[in-house]
Every structure is written in C-alpha cells, then in structure tokens.
C-alpha positions in Angstrom: 154.3 103.4 -3.8 155.3 102.0 -7.2 152.5 101.9 -9.7 151.9 99.2 -12.2 149.5 98.4 -14.9 146.3 96.6 -13.9 146.8 94.1 -16.8 150.1 93.1 -15.4 150.1 89.8 -13.6 151.9 90.2 -10.2 154.6 87.9 -9.2 153.8 85.3 -6.6 155.2 85.9 -3.1 157.5 83.1 -2.2 156.8 81.2 1.0 153.5 82.7 1.8 151.2 80.1 0.5 149.1 82.7 -1.3 148.5 82.2 -5.0 147.7 85.2 -7.2 144.8 84.9 -9.5 144.5 87.2 -12.5 141.9 89.9 -12.0 140.1 89.1 -15.1 139.2 85.6 -13.8 137.1 87.1 -10.9 133.6 87.4 -12.1 130.5 88.5 -10.4 128.9 85.1 -10.5 132.0 82.8 -10.4 133.8 81.8 -7.3 137.6 81.9 -7.2 139.3 78.6 -8.1 140.6 76.4 -5.4 144.2 76.7 -4.6 146.5 74.1 -6.3 148.0 73.3 -2.9 147.3 74.0 0.8 148.6 77.2 2.1 151.9 76.9 3.9 152.4 78.4 7.4 154.4 81.5 7.6 154.6 84.9 9.2 151.4 87.1 9.4 150.7 89.4 6.6 152.1 92.9 6.8 150.1 95.2 9.2 148.5 92.2 10.9 150.0 92.9 14.3 148.5 96.4 14.6 145.2 95.1 13.4 145.3 92.3 16.1 146.2 94.8 18.8 143.3 97.1 17.7 140.8 94.2 17.6 141.9 93.0 21.0 141.6 96.5 22.6 138.2 97.1 20.9 136.9 93.8 22.4 138.2 94.6 25.9 135.7 97.5 26.1 132.9 94.9 26.4 131.2 96.3 23.3 132.3 93.5 21.0 133.8 96.0 18.4 136.8 93.8 17.8 134.8 91.0 16.6 132.7 93.3 14.5 135.8 94.5 12.7 136.9 91.0 11.9 133.4 90.2 10.8 132.5 87.8 13.6 129.2 89.3 14.7 128.0 86.1 16.5 131.0 86.4 18.8 130.4 90.1 19.3 126.8 89.2 20.4 128.3 87.2 23.2 130.1 90.3 24.5 126.9 92.3 24.1 124.9 89.8 26.1 127.5 89.5 28.9 127.6 93.3 29.2 123.8 93.6 29.2 123.6 90.9 31.9 126.1 92.7 34.1 124.3 96.0 33.7 121.0 94.3 34.6 122.4 92.9 37.8 124.4 96.0 38.8 121.8 98.7 38.2 120.5 100.4 40.0 123.5 100.4 42.4 122.8 99.0 45.9 125.0 98.7 49.1 125.6 95.0 48.4 127.1 95.6 45.0 127.6 93.0 42.3 128.5 89.5 43.3 132.2 89.0 43.0 131.9 85.8 41.1 129.9 87.6 38.4 132.5 90.3 38.1 135.3 87.8 37.8 133.4 85.8 35.2 132.7 89.0 33.2 136.4 90.1 33.3 137.5 86.7 32.2 135.0 86.8 29.3 136.4 90.2 28.2 140.0 88.9 28.3 138.9 85.8 26.3 137.0 88.0 23.8 140.0 90.3 23.3 142.3 87.4 22.8 140.0 85.8 20.3 139.5 89.0 18.3 143.2 89.6 18.2 143.8 86.0 17.1 141.3 86.3 14.3 142.7 89.7 13.1 146.2 88.3 13.2 145.4 85.5 10.7 142.8 87.2 8.5 143.3 89.2 5.4 142.1 92.5 6.7 143.1 94.6 3.7 140.0 96.7 4.0 141.3 98.1 7.3 142.6 101.4 6.1 143.9 102.7 9.5 144.6 99.9 12.1 146.6 102.3 14.3 143.6 104.6 14.5 141.4 101.6 15.4 143.9 100.7 18.2 143.8 104.2 19.6 140.0 104.0 19.5 140.2 100.8 21.4 142.3 102.4 24.1 139.9 105.2 24.4 137.0 102.8 24.6 138.7 101.1 27.6 137.6 104.2 29.5 134.0 102.9 29.2 134.4 99.9 31.6 136.9 101.8 33.8 134.7 104.9 34.0 131.7 102.7 34.5 133.4 101.0 37.4 134.3 104.3 39.0 130.8 105.6 38.5 129.3 102.4 39.9 131.6 102.5 42.9 130.5 106.1 43.6 126.8 105.1 43.2 127.3 102.1 45.4 129.0 104.3 48.1 126.0 106.7 47.9 123.7 103.7 48.2 125.6 102.6 51.4 125.3 106.2 52.7 121.6 106.2 52.1 121.2 102.9 53.8 123.1 104.1 56.8 121.1 107.3 56.9 118.0 105.1 56.8 119.2 103.2 59.9 119.8 106.5 61.6 116.3 107.6 60.8 115.0 104.3 62.1 116.7 104.9 65.4 115.4 108.4 65.5 111.9 107.2 65.0 112.2 104.6 67.7 113.4 107.3 70.2 110.6 109.7 69.2 108.0 106.9 69.7 109.6 105.7 73.0 109.5 109.2 74.5 105.7 109.2 74.4 105.3 106.2 76.7 106.7 105.0 80.1 110.1 103.6 80.3 108.7 100.3 81.3 107.1 99.9 77.9 109.6 101.9 75.8 112.8 100.4 77.3 113.4 97.9 74.5 113.0 100.6 71.8 115.5 102.8 73.6 118.0 99.9 73.8 117.6 98.9 70.2 118.0 102.6 69.0 121.2 102.9 71.1 122.5 99.7 69.4 121.9 101.3 66.0 123.7 104.5 67.0 126.6 102.6 68.3 126.9 100.4 65.2 126.8 103.4 62.9 129.6 105.1 64.9 131.8 102.1 65.4 131.3 100.1 62.2 131.0 103.1 59.8 133.0 105.9 61.3 133.6 107.9 58.1 129.9 107.9 57.0 127.7 110.9 57.0 125.4 109.0 59.4 128.2 108.5 61.8 129.0 112.2 62.0 125.4 112.8 63.1 125.5 110.2 65.9 126.8 112.5 68.7 124.0 114.9 68.0 121.5 112.1 68.0 122.9 110.8 71.3 122.1 114.1 72.9 118.5 113.8 71.7 118.5 110.2 72.9 119.5 111.2 76.5 117.0 114.0 76.5 114.2 111.6 75.4 115.1 109.0 78.0 115.1 111.8 80.7 111.7 113.1 79.7 110.1 112.2 83.1 112.9 114.1 84.9 112.4 117.2 82.8 108.7 116.9 83.5 109.5 116.8 87.3 108.0 113.3 87.6 110.9 112.2 89.8 109.6 108.8 90.9 109.0 107.9 87.3 112.4 109.3 86.3 114.4 107.0 88.6 114.5 103.9 86.3 115.3 105.7 83.0 118.0 107.8 84.7 119.5 104.6 86.2 119.5 103.1 82.7 121.4 106.1 81.3 124.2 105.6 83.9 124.7 102.1 82.3 125.1 103.5 78.8 128.9 104.2 79.1 129.3 100.4 79.7 128.2 99.8 76.1 129.1 102.9 74.3 132.6 104.4 74.1 133.0 107.3 76.5 134.8 109.3 73.8 131.7 109.1 71.7 129.4 110.1 74.6 131.6 113.0 75.8 130.0 114.9 78.6 126.9 112.8 78.4 128.7 109.9 80.1 128.5 111.6 83.5 125.4 113.7 83.0 122.8 111.4 84.7 124.5 111.4 88.1 123.1 114.7 89.4 119.6 114.3 87.9 119.4 110.8 89.3 120.5 111.9 92.8 117.8 114.6 92.7 115.1 112.2 91.5 116.0 109.6 94.2 115.8 112.2 96.9 112.6 113.9 95.8 110.9 110.6 95.2 112.0 109.1 98.5 111.0 112.1 100.5 107.6 112.4 98.8 106.8 108.8 99.7 107.6 109.2 103.4 104.6 108.5 105.5 102.8 106.7 102.7 100.2 104.1 103.3 102.0 101.4 101.4 105.1 99.3 102.1 107.0 101.4 99.4 107.5 104.4 101.6 110.6 105.9 100.0 113.2 103.6 101.7 114.3 102.0 98.4 115.0 105.4 96.8 116.7 107.0 99.8 118.7 103.9 100.4 119.9 103.8 96.8 120.8 107.5 97.1 122.9 107.0 100.2 124.7 104.0 98.7 125.2 105.4 95.2 125.9 109.1 95.9 127.0 109.2 99.5 128.8 112.5 99.0 126.1 114.3 97.1 124.2 117.3 98.5 121.0 115.3 98.3 122.4 112.5 100.5 123.2 115.1 103.1 119.5 116.2 103.2 118.1 112.7 103.8 118.7 112.7 107.6 117.0 116.0 108.4 114.1 115.1 106.0 113.4 111.7 107.6 113.9 113.1 111.2 111.4 115.8 110.4 108.9 113.3 109.0 109.2 111.2 112.2 108.4 114.2 114.3 105.5 115.2 112.1 104.0 111.7 112.4 104.6 111.5 116.1 102.7 114.7 116.6 99.7 113.0 115.0 99.5 110.5 117.9 97.5 113.1 119.7 94.9 113.2 117.0 91.8 111.2 116.3 93.6 108.2 114.6 96.7 107.3 116.6 96.6 103.6 115.4 96.9 104.8 111.8 99.8 107.1 112.8 101.4 104.1 114.6 101.2 102.1 111.4 102.9 105.0 109.6 105.6 105.1 112.2 106.2 101.4 111.9 106.7 101.8 108.1 109.0 104.8 108.7 111.0 102.8 111.2 111.3 99.9 108.7 112.6 102.4 106.2 115.2 103.8 108.6 116.3 100.2 109.4 117.0 99.6 105.7 119.2 102.8 105.3 122.9 102.5 105.7 123.6 102.6 109.4 126.8 104.8 109.1 124.9 107.5 107.2 122.2 108.2 109.7 123.2 106.8 113.1 120.7 108.8 115.2 117.6 108.1 113.2 117.2 104.5 114.4 116.6 105.4 118.0 114.3 108.3 117.1 112.2 106.0 114.9 112.1 103.2 117.6 111.0 105.7 120.3 108.3 107.0 118.0 107.0 103.5 117.3 106.9 102.8 121.1 104.8 105.9 121.7 102.6 105.0 118.8 101.9 101.5 120.1 100.9 102.8 123.6 98.8 105.6 122.1 97.0 103.1 119.9 96.2 100.7 122.7 94.8 103.6 124.8 92.7 104.7 121.9 91.4 101.2 121.3 90.3 101.0 125.0 88.5 104.4 124.7 86.8 103.2 121.6 85.5 100.1 123.5 87.6 97.8 121.3 88.6 95.9 124.4 90.0 92.8 122.7 92.4 94.8 120.5 93.3 97.1 123.4 94.2 94.1 125.6 96.4 92.6 122.8 98.1 95.8 121.9 99.0 96.8 125.4 100.0 93.4 126.5 102.4 93.3 123.6 103.6 96.8 124.6 104.3 95.7 128.2 106.1 92.5 127.0 108.2 94.3 124.4 109.1 97.4 126.4 109.8 96.1 129.9 112.1 99.0 130.7 109.5 101.7 129.7 108.0 103.7 132.5 104.5 103.0 131.1 104.9 99.3 131.3 102.8 99.0 134.6 100.1 101.4 133.2 99.9 99.4 130.0 99.3 96.2 132.0 96.6 97.8 134.1 94.8 99.0 131.0 95.1 95.5 129.5 93.7 94.0 132.7 90.7 96.4 132.6 90.2 95.6 128.9 90.1 91.9 129.7 87.5 92.4 132.4 85.5 94.7 130.1 85.4 92.1 127.4 83.1 90.1 129.7 81.8 93.1 131.7 81.6 96.2 129.5 80.9 98.5 132.4 84.5 97.9 133.5 85.6 99.9 130.5 83.8 103.1 131.2 86.9 104.7 132.5 90.6 104.3 131.6 92.6 103.1 134.6 94.8 105.8 136.0 98.6 105.8 135.8 99.2 106.9 139.4 98.3 105.7 142.9 95.3 107.4 144.5 95.7 108.7 148.0 93.3 108.4 150.9 92.2 105.6 153.1 92.3 102.0 151.9 90.1 99.1 152.8 91.2 95.5 153.1 89.7 92.8 150.9 90.5 89.2 151.7 89.9 86.8 148.9 89.9 83.1 149.7 89.8 80.2 147.3 87.5 77.4 148.2 87.7 75.6 144.8 89.9 72.6 144.0 91.6 74.6 141.2 93.7 77.7 141.1 92.0 81.0 140.4 93.3 84.3 139.0 91.3 87.4 140.1 91.5 90.5 137.9 90.1 93.7 139.3 89.8 97.3 138.2 88.4 100.5 139.7 90.3 103.3 141.5 93.2 100.8 141.3 93.7 97.9 139.0 95.6 94.7 139.4 95.6 90.9 139.5 96.1 88.2 142.2 96.5 84.5 141.9 95.2 81.9 144.4 96.5 78.4 144.6 94.1 75.4 144.5 92.5 74.5 147.8 93.7 71.1 149.0 90.8 69.0 150.2 88.1 71.3 148.8 85.4 69.9 146.7 82.7 71.1 144.4 79.3 71.9 145.9 76.1 70.3 144.7 74.1 73.5 144.8 74.6 77.2 145.1 72.9 77.2 148.5 75.3 74.6 149.8 78.2 76.5 148.4 77.0 79.8 149.9 76.6 78.2 153.3 79.7 76.0 153.3 82.3 77.7 151.1 85.5 78.6 152.9 84.0 77.5 156.3 85.3 74.0 156.8 87.3 73.8 160.0 90.8 72.4 159.7 91.1 73.5 156.0 93.7 76.0 155.0 92.2 78.1 152.3 94.6 80.0 150.0 94.1 83.8 150.6 95.1 87.1 149.0 94.8 90.4 150.8 94.2 93.6 148.8 94.1 97.1 150.1 91.7 99.1 148.0 90.7 102.7 148.0 86.9 103.3 148.2 85.1 103.2 144.9 83.3 100.9 142.4 85.2 97.8 141.4 84.9 95.2 138.7 86.2 91.7 139.1 87.0 88.8 136.7 87.5 85.3 138.2 89.5 83.0 135.9 89.6 79.4 137.0 92.8 77.7 135.9 94.5 74.3 136.6 92.2 71.7 137.9 89.0 73.2 136.5 87.0 71.4 133.9 86.1 73.0 130.5 82.7 73.8 131.8 84.0 76.2 134.5 84.1 79.5 132.7 85.6 82.8 133.8 83.1 84.9 135.7 82.9 88.6 136.2 81.1 90.7 138.9 81.1 94.1 140.4 80.9 95.7 143.8 81.5 98.9 145.7 84.1 99.3 148.4 83.1 101.8 151.1 85.3 103.5 153.6 85.4 102.1 157.1 84.9 98.4 156.2 87.0 95.3 155.6 85.8 92.9 153.0 86.0 89.2 152.4 85.3 87.1 149.3 85.3 83.4 148.7 85.4 81.6 145.3 84.0 78.0 144.9 82.6 75.8 142.3 79.0 74.4 142.1 78.0 71.4 140.1 74.6 71.9 138.6 72.8 69.3 136.5 70.4 71.1 134.2 70.5 68.6 131.4 71.5 65.5 133.2 75.1 66.1 132.3 76.4 66.8 135.8 78.5 69.8 134.6 80.3 72.0 137.2 79.7 75.8 137.2 80.7 78.7 139.3 78.2 80.3 141.7 76.8 83.8 141.4 79.5 85.8 143.1 77.7 89.1 143.2 77.0 88.6 146.9 80.3 87.1 147.9 82.1 90.5 148.2 80.6 91.8 151.4 81.7 93.7 154.4 83.2 91.3 157.1 83.3 94.0 159.7 83.1 97.8 160.2 85.9 99.9 161.4 
C-alpha cells in the first residue's frame, strides 16, 4: 500500500458522491459539515459485497449477529426474540413437534433478517470491518447452529414418540394384568381395548421399539385370556377361548403366528369337559349347549368322538337310579338329558335319541308307580294316564291304566290304594257280577282288587229318580217291562273297591260315589245303581243312594 503524509489532502473520488474533509477539521466537539450536494448513486464501496455476504450469513443463524455488526441492535433483538419464542415452544421435545406454521414463520423471518443485514452492510461504510471474509466464514459455521438444532430436535422428538408408544404398550400391559384377575364377563372390554392398542402399535408404527415388543405381548395376552383354562375351570374358560378364536379376524395372522390356531384344541377340551360335567344336572343347562357347540365346531376332534359314549353312559347311569328311592327325580333328569340329546346334531349321534327316549319312558312309568306307593294318588293317576296315552304301543300300557284306575278310586276311597294292582291275570275260579243301571243317566263303574278295570253303562230309558232311599232300594232295577243296561264282570274272589261316576244326564248334585265289597267263591253277584232325590234343605237336590249293600250275592253255586 502506498503511504502518504497525513497533512496531505486526498483527492476526491470522482462519481462516488463522497466528499473528503480535511482531518484537521474534525474535532472532538464539532460535527462534520454537511455535504455541499446530495450523494450521487453509484457502485458499492470496495469490499462491500463480502461484508454483505458475511452479514447475511451471520443473521441466518438466528442469533442476529449480522445486524450487530452493522450496528442495528434493535433489529438484532427481533431475531433474538423469534429464536427465544421458537425454543420456548419447541422445548422440551414432544411427539407432536412444533406447529408447521410457526416453523415456516421463523424461517421466513430468518431469510428476511439475513437479507436486511446484507442490504445494510452493502450500503454502509463498514471500514472498521478488518476481515469480512473471516466474518463470512464464521457465518457459515454458525449456520450449523439451526441445522444441528433441527437434527437434535428431530432426534429428541423421535425419542418422545418412542416413549409415548412405549407408554401405550405399558397401558395395554396394565389392562391385561388387571383383566386377568377377574372373570371374562367383567374383563372382556379391557381385553378388547388392550388388543386394539397392540394392533395399532404394530400396524401404525411398525418400526418403533414398542412394535417390536408386540409379538411377545400378544403371547402374554393369550395366556391371560386363557387363565381359566390353565386353572382347569373349563366351563368358565369356554367364553374367553371362544373370543380368542375371533382374534385373527381383527389382527393380522402374520403378526399372531402360531397363536392364530392355538385356541382350537383348548376350546374343544373345555367344551367337552364342561358339557360332560353338567350332564344330569338339576338345571336346564345340562351340558347340551357346550356339547352341541363342540360337535358343530370341531366335528373331527378327538373330544367330539368321546361325546357319544359319555352321554350314553350317563343315560345308563341315570336309568339305573329308577330303582332307587327317588324315581321321579331321576325321571326329570332323564327328560333333561333327552332334551340335550335332541339338541345335538343328529348325524353325530344317531343312536342316542332312541336310548334317551326309552329311558324317559321307563322313568315316567317308574315315577307313576312310586307316586301310587307314596299315596299321591292324584299325581299317580295323571302320570300314568299320560304314560298310557303317550306310549300306546308299550307293553305296560294296560298296567299303567289299571294303576291309574286304582289311583282314581283311592282318591275317594284311600283303602283302594293299599296295594298296587298286579300286571298279570290271576288264575283260579271267577265269579260273575252283573251291574245294572237304574238311573236316567249313564254311569261309569271303576273297580280294583285282584283285578282292575272299568265298565260303562248307558242311561236307562224310562227310569226316574227315587224320592227316598227306601223306595230306591225296593224298586230299583225291578220295574217290569224296562230294559236296564247291564254289564257282566267275571271277578276272582277277593276284596274289591268300586267308584261309580255318573255322567250325561246327571245333575251337578249327583257326585261320584265309592264303595267296597268282598267277592267270595261259589256266588254270583248283582248290583244296581240308581239316583235318590233327597230334600234336606228344601232344595230338592238329587243324590245317589248308599251302595254299600247293593253288591250282594244273587245266588249260590
């Protein structure tokens, strides 16, 4: 550089608009004189462009250094405030990050700040900048601050996302742990929500640390849902295991792996064990639902093959109980078992239906007989009448009707129920009993003794009611020219009980009437039924006579 004397006045630079003032005219207390004319526009001073580049780069860092160097601290403060606001919003990093609008506004502000600092540096006399190139290099280096901050923030945000996902995983784990402590009926919603969390982690965030842990958590999930099965509470395990079979419909089978098909065998075992354990129960839920589900869902399973023998054995076991003290209770069990069999797939167990129906038939008969022996004559009559009406082809139909007849007589005459009517025909001599109807209404006569049966007599045309028992005893079945309906019975000797039931043509006041008599060998017997009107209360109501003396020997043989 060329040196010159300080007292020498420099020559003015043409075209710059700058006017040189002698140095001796600058004093400490005196301002420089005003220019004689306005400065003329021209090219920037030498070195202005490097200074502008340096100022712009220094302002792009967000630290406002470009404005500081051009002595615009107020504008630098704007950059400081914007950077502080961004840091306040961004830190600490969270999964949601910084709003995009805020980031865009901040970047725009940095660009504007850099452009403004460069503009000022380009037009200012920055002679005091000794090394503008060094300042530019520093500006480039300082650009690493926002870039590095962005990278660090992105990493922190990713970690925040990972922590949030791990938090969701922990939430699902806690739900599963809590649900495993209560019944599936109460914990089902918790299990379903936990499964939703697992599925979302695996599907929506496949590369996260939480997603890599989902397969392991699903194994624990299946184990928790199947807790009743592992505790051998098979009836309680049916519902949760059934739910597990539906999981592949909502979760990708690739994610589930072997878990997708795991519930089949445990569910088949639970259905079988639960259904068999309920056979013969005292409620309507006697295992049919579980066994039916097993046969329909897993027809080829080993457990399905065991259903037939198990149910058949249970029917035999129950049927053996008909010989015990409570055949009616056993009959009810057999009815429930028969209903269970009817609900099972027909093609799976074709022979069980007949076995169950035969056992129910035996149970109904045994129950009716037991009711008769226990003097519950009304129930016995109803039970055995139903038996005879339902099973007309059964060899016990006649015997059932005889017992029902004896039970009906015993309802009015308890002594008729002292002995159960026999099922065979007694041998030996038989005596004839002729029963005539002298009443204007039909009559059904029920009898029981060594033999049991019923006869029906039509109404007697022309017969009338008698005014007194004496008149009836003297005139019943004796009017000449009258054809009295008759029934002839041949009875073995023994004690008999009769029930006379007046039917069509009788008034409501004519009730059924029972009596008893003994039939002895060597006699024939006659009996006549008639109606006596007796007016005890001035009501002129008809009644039947005392028939205890009507069955009497007609002749000896």
